mmCIF file of the C-alpha atoms, coordinates in Angstrom:
data_MODEL
# 
_entry.id   MODEL 
# 
loop_
_atom_site.group_PDB 
_atom_site.id 
_atom_site.type_symbol 
_atom_site.label_atom_id 
_atom_site.label_alt_id 
_atom_site.label_comp_id 
_atom_site.label_asym_id 
_atom_site.label_entity_id 
_atom_site.label_seq_id 
_atom_site.pdbx_PDB_ins_code 
_atom_site.Cartn_x 
_atom_site.Cartn_y 
_atom_site.Cartn_z 
_atom_site.occupancy 
_atom_site.B_iso_or_equiv 
_atom_site.pdbx_formal_charge 
_atom_site.auth_seq_id 
_atom_site.auth_comp_id 
_atom_site.auth_asym_id 
_atom_site.auth_atom_id 
_atom_site.pdbx_PDB_model_num 
ATOM 1   C CA . MET A 1 1   ? 0.009  0.177  -0.002  1.00 0.00 ? 1   MET A CA 1 
ATOM 2   C CA . ARG A 1 2   ? 2.531  2.248  0.940   1.00 0.00 ? 2   ARG A CA 1 
ATOM 3   C CA . ARG A 1 3   ? 4.762  1.926  -2.293  1.00 0.00 ? 3   ARG A CA 1 
ATOM 4   C CA . THR A 1 4   ? 2.124  2.374  -4.641  1.00 0.00 ? 4   THR A CA 1 
ATOM 5   C CA . ARG A 1 5   ? 1.143  5.867  -2.937  1.00 0.00 ? 5   ARG A CA 1 
ATOM 6   C CA . LEU A 1 6   ? 4.854  6.613  -3.183  1.00 0.00 ? 6   LEU A CA 1 
ATOM 7   C CA . THR A 1 7   ? 4.593  5.374  -6.842  1.00 0.00 ? 7   THR A CA 1 
ATOM 8   C CA . TRP A 1 8   ? 1.909  7.970  -7.449  1.00 0.00 ? 8   TRP A CA 1 
ATOM 9   C CA . PHE A 1 9   ? 3.379  10.590 -5.538  1.00 0.00 ? 9   PHE A CA 1 
ATOM 10  C CA . ALA A 1 10  ? 6.746  10.563 -7.742  1.00 0.00 ? 10  ALA A CA 1 
ATOM 11  C CA . LEU A 1 11  ? 5.087  10.366 -10.534 1.00 0.00 ? 11  LEU A CA 1 
ATOM 12  C CA . GLY A 1 12  ? 2.880  13.286 -10.080 1.00 0.00 ? 12  GLY A CA 1 
ATOM 13  C CA . ALA A 1 13  ? 5.886  15.045 -8.782  1.00 0.00 ? 13  ALA A CA 1 
ATOM 14  C CA . ALA A 1 14  ? 7.744  14.089 -12.207 1.00 0.00 ? 14  ALA A CA 1 
ATOM 15  C CA . THR A 1 15  ? 4.678  15.257 -14.254 1.00 0.00 ? 15  THR A CA 1 
ATOM 16  C CA . SER A 1 16  ? 4.438  18.884 -12.390 1.00 0.00 ? 16  SER A CA 1 
ATOM 17  C CA . ALA A 1 17  ? 8.694  19.171 -13.199 1.00 0.00 ? 17  ALA A CA 1 
ATOM 18  C CA . ILE A 1 18  ? 8.147  18.476 -16.858 1.00 0.00 ? 18  ILE A CA 1 
ATOM 19  C CA . ALA A 1 19  ? 5.091  20.371 -16.833 1.00 0.00 ? 19  ALA A CA 1 
ATOM 20  C CA . SER A 1 20  ? 7.270  23.593 -14.948 1.00 0.00 ? 20  SER A CA 1 
ATOM 21  C CA . ILE A 1 21  ? 9.996  22.968 -17.411 1.00 0.00 ? 21  ILE A CA 1 
ATOM 22  C CA . ALA A 1 22  ? 8.228  23.024 -20.451 1.00 0.00 ? 22  ALA A CA 1 
ATOM 23  C CA . THR A 1 23  ? 6.425  26.267 -19.907 1.00 0.00 ? 23  THR A CA 1 
ATOM 24  C CA . SER A 1 24  ? 9.360  27.805 -18.615 1.00 0.00 ? 24  SER A CA 1 
ATOM 25  C CA . VAL A 1 25  ? 11.229 27.021 -22.309 1.00 0.00 ? 25  VAL A CA 1 
ATOM 26  C CA . ALA A 1 26  ? 8.204  27.724 -24.219 1.00 0.00 ? 26  ALA A CA 1 
ATOM 27  C CA . PHE A 1 27  ? 7.712  31.100 -22.972 1.00 0.00 ? 27  PHE A CA 1 
ATOM 28  C CA . SER A 1 28  ? 11.277 32.474 -22.241 1.00 0.00 ? 28  SER A CA 1 
ATOM 29  C CA . SER A 1 29  ? 12.450 32.320 -26.136 1.00 0.00 ? 29  SER A CA 1 
ATOM 30  C CA . GLY A 1 30  ? 10.410 35.221 -26.520 1.00 0.00 ? 30  GLY A CA 1 
ATOM 31  C CA . ASP A 1 31  ? 12.454 37.358 -23.728 1.00 0.00 ? 31  ASP A CA 1 
ATOM 32  C CA . LYS A 1 32  ? 15.416 37.753 -25.553 1.00 0.00 ? 32  LYS A CA 1 
ATOM 33  C CA . LEU A 1 33  ? 16.822 40.978 -25.049 1.00 0.00 ? 33  LEU A CA 1 
ATOM 34  C CA . GLN A 1 34  ? 17.315 43.478 -28.203 1.00 0.00 ? 34  GLN A CA 1 
ATOM 35  C CA . PRO A 1 35  ? 18.644 46.727 -28.564 1.00 0.00 ? 35  PRO A CA 1 
ATOM 36  C CA . TYR A 1 36  ? 16.574 49.541 -28.863 1.00 0.00 ? 36  TYR A CA 1 
ATOM 37  C CA . LEU A 1 37  ? 17.026 53.531 -29.328 1.00 0.00 ? 37  LEU A CA 1 
ATOM 38  C CA . SER A 1 38  ? 15.057 55.499 -26.669 1.00 0.00 ? 38  SER A CA 1 
ATOM 39  C CA . VAL A 1 39  ? 14.497 59.220 -27.884 1.00 0.00 ? 39  VAL A CA 1 
ATOM 40  C CA . SER A 1 40  ? 13.540 61.263 -24.873 1.00 0.00 ? 40  SER A CA 1 
ATOM 41  C CA . GLU A 1 41  ? 11.341 64.568 -25.377 1.00 0.00 ? 41  GLU A CA 1 
ATOM 42  C CA . ARG A 1 42  ? 13.401 67.679 -26.173 1.00 0.00 ? 42  ARG A CA 1 
ATOM 43  C CA . VAL A 1 43  ? 12.674 70.706 -23.987 1.00 0.00 ? 43  VAL A CA 1 
ATOM 44  C CA . LEU A 1 44  ? 9.888  72.312 -25.380 1.00 0.00 ? 44  LEU A CA 1 
ATOM 45  C CA . THR A 1 45  ? 10.568 75.664 -27.454 1.00 0.00 ? 45  THR A CA 1 
ATOM 46  C CA . LEU A 1 46  ? 7.870  78.731 -25.901 1.00 0.00 ? 46  LEU A CA 1 
ATOM 47  C CA . GLU A 1 47  ? 5.254  78.243 -29.186 1.00 0.00 ? 47  GLU A CA 1 
ATOM 48  C CA . GLU A 1 48  ? 4.874  74.821 -28.097 1.00 0.00 ? 48  GLU A CA 1 
ATOM 49  C CA . ILE A 1 49  ? 4.108  75.070 -24.392 1.00 0.00 ? 49  ILE A CA 1 
ATOM 50  C CA . ASP A 1 50  ? 1.396  77.869 -25.435 1.00 0.00 ? 50  ASP A CA 1 
ATOM 51  C CA . GLN A 1 51  ? -0.032 74.900 -27.444 1.00 0.00 ? 51  GLN A CA 1 
ATOM 52  C CA . PHE A 1 52  ? 0.988  72.050 -25.161 1.00 0.00 ? 52  PHE A CA 1 
ATOM 53  C CA . GLU A 1 53  ? -2.387 70.392 -25.579 1.00 0.00 ? 53  GLU A CA 1 
ATOM 54  C CA . ALA A 1 54  ? -2.863 70.551 -29.588 1.00 0.00 ? 54  ALA A CA 1 
ATOM 55  C CA . ILE A 1 55  ? 1.132  68.839 -29.924 1.00 0.00 ? 55  ILE A CA 1 
ATOM 56  C CA . ALA A 1 56  ? 2.098  65.250 -30.072 1.00 0.00 ? 56  ALA A CA 1 
ATOM 57  C CA . GLN A 1 57  ? 4.987  63.648 -28.576 1.00 0.00 ? 57  GLN A CA 1 
ATOM 58  C CA . THR A 1 58  ? 8.353  65.298 -30.450 1.00 0.00 ? 58  THR A CA 1 
ATOM 59  C CA . SER A 1 59  ? 10.484 62.462 -30.072 1.00 0.00 ? 59  SER A CA 1 
ATOM 60  C CA . GLY A 1 60  ? 7.739  60.350 -32.433 1.00 0.00 ? 60  GLY A CA 1 
ATOM 61  C CA . ALA A 1 61  ? 7.285  63.466 -34.742 1.00 0.00 ? 61  ALA A CA 1 
ATOM 62  C CA . LEU A 1 62  ? 11.321 63.391 -35.165 1.00 0.00 ? 62  LEU A CA 1 
ATOM 63  C CA . LEU A 1 63  ? 10.949 59.670 -35.933 1.00 0.00 ? 63  LEU A CA 1 
ATOM 64  C CA . ARG A 1 64  ? 8.771  59.922 -38.557 1.00 0.00 ? 64  ARG A CA 1 
ATOM 65  C CA . GLU A 1 65  ? 10.379 62.716 -40.157 1.00 0.00 ? 65  GLU A CA 1 
ATOM 66  C CA . CYS A 1 66  ? 13.597 60.239 -40.325 1.00 0.00 ? 66  CYS A CA 1 
ATOM 67  C CA . GLY A 1 67  ? 11.429 57.594 -41.797 1.00 0.00 ? 67  GLY A CA 1 
ATOM 68  C CA . ALA A 1 68  ? 10.897 55.173 -39.248 1.00 0.00 ? 68  ALA A CA 1 
ATOM 69  C CA . LYS A 1 69  ? 8.565  52.218 -40.214 1.00 0.00 ? 69  LYS A CA 1 
ATOM 70  C CA . GLN A 1 70  ? 8.081  51.069 -36.653 1.00 0.00 ? 70  GLN A CA 1 
ATOM 71  C CA . PHE A 1 71  ? 8.393  52.625 -33.183 1.00 0.00 ? 71  PHE A CA 1 
ATOM 72  C CA . TYR A 1 72  ? 6.593  53.259 -29.966 1.00 0.00 ? 72  TYR A CA 1 
ATOM 73  C CA . MET A 1 73  ? 6.052  55.939 -28.241 1.00 0.00 ? 73  MET A CA 1 
ATOM 74  C CA . LYS A 1 74  ? 5.784  55.870 -24.772 1.00 0.00 ? 74  LYS A CA 1 
ATOM 75  C CA . ASP A 1 75  ? 4.536  58.395 -21.668 1.00 0.00 ? 75  ASP A CA 1 
ATOM 76  C CA . ALA A 1 76  ? 6.715  58.087 -19.101 1.00 0.00 ? 76  ALA A CA 1 
ATOM 77  C CA . ASN A 1 77  ? 10.632 56.630 -18.863 1.00 0.00 ? 77  ASN A CA 1 
ATOM 78  C CA . GLY A 1 78  ? 10.696 56.434 -14.686 1.00 0.00 ? 78  GLY A CA 1 
ATOM 79  C CA . LEU A 1 79  ? 10.968 58.494 -12.525 1.00 0.00 ? 79  LEU A CA 1 
ATOM 80  C CA . ASP A 1 80  ? 11.294 61.773 -14.240 1.00 0.00 ? 80  ASP A CA 1 
ATOM 81  C CA . GLY A 1 81  ? 7.878  61.008 -16.066 1.00 0.00 ? 81  GLY A CA 1 
ATOM 82  C CA . VAL A 1 82  ? 9.523  62.061 -19.700 1.00 0.00 ? 82  VAL A CA 1 
ATOM 83  C CA . PRO A 1 83  ? 7.789  60.733 -22.580 1.00 0.00 ? 83  PRO A CA 1 
ATOM 84  C CA . PHE A 1 84  ? 9.940  58.830 -25.125 1.00 0.00 ? 84  PHE A CA 1 
ATOM 85  C CA . SER A 1 85  ? 10.077 56.942 -28.130 1.00 0.00 ? 85  SER A CA 1 
ATOM 86  C CA . LEU A 1 86  ? 11.564 53.371 -28.819 1.00 0.00 ? 86  LEU A CA 1 
ATOM 87  C CA . ILE A 1 87  ? 13.101 52.322 -31.815 1.00 0.00 ? 87  ILE A CA 1 
ATOM 88  C CA . LYS A 1 88  ? 14.397 48.879 -32.544 1.00 0.00 ? 88  LYS A CA 1 
ATOM 89  C CA . ILE A 1 89  ? 17.898 49.004 -33.579 1.00 0.00 ? 89  ILE A CA 1 
ATOM 90  C CA . ASN A 1 90  ? 18.381 46.749 -36.675 1.00 0.00 ? 90  ASN A CA 1 
ATOM 91  C CA . LYS A 1 91  ? 18.943 46.235 -40.225 1.00 0.00 ? 91  LYS A CA 1 
ATOM 92  C CA . GLU A 1 92  ? 15.991 47.657 -41.357 1.00 0.00 ? 92  GLU A CA 1 
ATOM 93  C CA . ASN A 1 93  ? 15.713 51.060 -39.029 1.00 0.00 ? 93  ASN A CA 1 
ATOM 94  C CA . ASP A 1 94  ? 19.173 51.553 -40.200 1.00 0.00 ? 94  ASP A CA 1 
ATOM 95  C CA . ILE A 1 95  ? 18.970 54.523 -42.104 1.00 0.00 ? 95  ILE A CA 1 
ATOM 96  C CA . ALA A 1 96  ? 16.142 56.272 -39.883 1.00 0.00 ? 96  ALA A CA 1 
ATOM 97  C CA . ILE A 1 97  ? 18.546 55.646 -37.164 1.00 0.00 ? 97  ILE A CA 1 
ATOM 98  C CA . HIS A 1 98  ? 21.688 57.431 -38.982 1.00 0.00 ? 98  HIS A CA 1 
ATOM 99  C CA . CYS A 1 99  ? 19.069 60.304 -39.253 1.00 0.00 ? 99  CYS A CA 1 
ATOM 100 C CA . VAL A 1 100 ? 17.940 60.579 -35.754 1.00 0.00 ? 100 VAL A CA 1 
ATOM 101 C CA . PHE A 1 101 ? 21.281 60.834 -34.559 1.00 0.00 ? 101 PHE A CA 1 
ATOM 102 C CA . GLU A 1 102 ? 22.137 63.624 -37.055 1.00 0.00 ? 102 GLU A CA 1 
ATOM 103 C CA . ARG A 1 103 ? 18.985 65.487 -35.664 1.00 0.00 ? 103 ARG A CA 1 
ATOM 104 C CA . ALA A 1 104 ? 18.696 64.682 -32.073 1.00 0.00 ? 104 ALA A CA 1 
ATOM 105 C CA . ARG A 1 105 ? 22.067 66.447 -31.700 1.00 0.00 ? 105 ARG A CA 1 
ATOM 106 C CA . VAL A 1 106 ? 21.154 69.459 -33.336 1.00 0.00 ? 106 VAL A CA 1 
ATOM 107 C CA . ALA A 1 107 ? 17.866 69.790 -31.594 1.00 0.00 ? 107 ALA A CA 1 
ATOM 108 C CA . GLY A 1 108 ? 18.728 68.493 -28.382 1.00 0.00 ? 108 GLY A CA 1 
ATOM 109 C CA . TYR A 1 109 ? 17.208 64.813 -27.886 1.00 0.00 ? 109 TYR A CA 1 
ATOM 110 C CA . PRO A 1 110 ? 18.150 63.091 -25.089 1.00 0.00 ? 110 PRO A CA 1 
ATOM 111 C CA . LEU A 1 111 ? 19.095 59.569 -26.765 1.00 0.00 ? 111 LEU A CA 1 
ATOM 112 C CA . HIS A 1 112 ? 19.891 55.978 -24.964 1.00 0.00 ? 112 HIS A CA 1 
ATOM 113 C CA . ILE A 1 113 ? 20.317 52.955 -25.509 1.00 0.00 ? 113 ILE A CA 1 
ATOM 114 C CA . GLN A 1 114 ? 18.007 50.230 -24.020 1.00 0.00 ? 114 GLN A CA 1 
ATOM 115 C CA . MET A 1 115 ? 18.398 46.505 -23.778 1.00 0.00 ? 115 MET A CA 1 
ATOM 116 C CA . ILE A 1 116 ? 14.864 44.922 -23.294 1.00 0.00 ? 116 ILE A CA 1 
ATOM 117 C CA . SER A 1 117 ? 12.533 42.568 -24.930 1.00 0.00 ? 117 SER A CA 1 
ATOM 118 C CA . ASP A 1 118 ? 10.243 43.227 -28.024 1.00 0.00 ? 118 ASP A CA 1 
ATOM 119 C CA . GLN A 1 119 ? 7.200  42.432 -25.467 1.00 0.00 ? 119 GLN A CA 1 
ATOM 120 C CA . ASP A 1 120 ? 8.138  45.117 -23.086 1.00 0.00 ? 120 ASP A CA 1 
ATOM 121 C CA . ALA A 1 121 ? 9.006  47.499 -25.528 1.00 0.00 ? 121 ALA A CA 1 
ATOM 122 C CA . GLN A 1 122 ? 5.441  47.246 -26.533 1.00 0.00 ? 122 GLN A CA 1 
ATOM 123 C CA . THR A 1 123 ? 3.935  47.289 -23.567 1.00 0.00 ? 123 THR A CA 1 
ATOM 124 C CA . HIS A 1 124 ? 6.039  49.354 -20.969 1.00 0.00 ? 124 HIS A CA 1 
# 
C-alpha cells in the first residue's frame, strides 16, 4: 500500500517538474533582449508650451520625419516622467537611426540605448 502511494506521488512530482520546465522553455524564448534606441522628449519651445494640448510627442515626430517604419511612443520613462519613443536597432531601421542621431544632436533630444525584450518595448 505504501509503495503504491509513493509511486503515484513520484509520478505526480515528475509530471509537475516536466510541465514547469516545458512552460519555462516555451515562454523564455520570447524574452530575448534586443537593443532599442530611446529618444526622450526635448525641451519645448515657448510656442509649443503655449499650444501644449495640441502637440504630439516631439520624439515621435522626429522618428516619423526620419522615415522610421515602426516605433513605440511611451508616456513616461521612470521617475522623471519624461515621454519618449523607442525604435529597434536593426538593419531595417539603419537609415532612420542615422537620421535620428544627426537631428537629435542639433535639436537637443536625449538619446539612450536600452536592452529590452520586444514585448516590453510594446507594452511598458
